[in-house]
C-alpha positions as CSV (number, residue, x, y, z in Angstrom):
1,I,0.0,0.0,0.0
2,S,1.4,3.3,-1.0
3,K,0.8,6.3,1.2
4,P,0.8,9.7,-0.4
5,K,3.7,12.0,0.7
6,F,2.3,15.4,1.4
7,H,5.2,16.5,3.6
8,F,6.8,18.4,0.7
9,L,3.7,20.7,0.8
10,V,5.0,22.2,4.1
11,H,8.2,23.3,2.3
12,L,6.7,24.2,-1.1
13,P,6.0,27.9,-0.4
14,A,9.6,28.5,0.7
15,Y,10.9,26.6,-2.4
16,I,8.7,28.8,-4.6
17,R,10.0,31.9,-3.0
18,H,13.6,30.8,-3.3
19,F,13.6,28.9,-6.7
20,G,10.6,30.2,-8.5
21,P,7.6,28.3,-9.9
22,A,7.3,24.6,-8.9
23,I,7.9,23.2,-12.3
24,V,9.4,20.0,-10.9
25,F,6.2,19.1,-9.2
26,S,4.1,19.7,-12.3
27,T,2.6,16.6,-13.9
28,E,0.4,18.1,-16.5
29,R,3.0,17.7,-19.3
30,Y,3.2,14.0,-18.6
31,E,-0.5,13.5,-18.1
32,S,-1.3,15.0,-21.4
33,F,1.0,12.5,-23.1
34,N,-1.4,9.7,-22.0
35,H,-3.7,11.1,-24.7
36,V,-1.1,10.4,-27.3
37,F,-0.8,6.8,-26.1
38,R,-4.5,6.3,-26.1
39,L,-4.8,7.5,-29.7
40,S,-2.1,5.2,-30.8
41,C,-3.9,2.2,-29.2
42,I,-7.1,2.9,-31.2
43,H,-5.7,1.2,-34.2
44,S,-4.2,-1.7,-32.2
45,N,-5.5,-5.3,-32.5
46,R,-4.9,-5.6,-28.7
47,Q,-2.8,-8.7,-29.3
48,A,0.5,-6.8,-29.1
49,P,-0.3,-3.3,-28.0
50,S,3.3,-2.3,-27.3
51,R,4.5,-3.4,-30.7
52,D,1.6,-1.5,-32.4
53,T,2.4,1.6,-30.4
54,C,6.1,1.4,-31.2
55,R,5.3,1.1,-34.9
56,I,3.0,4.1,-34.9
57,F,5.5,6.2,-33.0
58,S,8.2,5.1,-35.4
59,H,6.1,6.0,-38.4
60,Q,5.2,9.4,-36.9
61,D,8.9,10.1,-36.0
62,T,10.0,9.2,-39.6
63,V,7.3,11.5,-41.1
64,K,8.4,14.3,-38.7
65,Y,12.0,13.8,-39.6
66,I,11.4,14.1,-43.4
67,A,8.9,17.0,-43.0
68,T,11.5,19.1,-41.1
69,G,14.1,18.6,-43.8
70,G,15.9,15.6,-42.6
71,Y,17.6,13.2,-45.0
72,W,19.5,9.9,-45.0
73,Y,23.1,10.2,-46.1
74,D,24.0,7.9,-49.0
75,P,27.7,7.7,-49.7
76,T,27.2,6.1,-53.1
77,V,25.3,9.2,-54.5
78,K,27.6,12.0,-55.6
């Protein structure tokens, strides 16, 4: 059983005054990424969801690489 640790809340105001906004404690960025995972699982056959998710992310990364001007170096082409 995991007990939530709220003791850091006692020190949080002092940390904010000293270091600025509590970005380290923010989870919104990571929580929003769950939406991306859920969308990639829509087209999964549920037999190998991690494989399907990896293929979708790989395809998206390849498209992004090409769309931003990336290329593969071919030493045979002059």
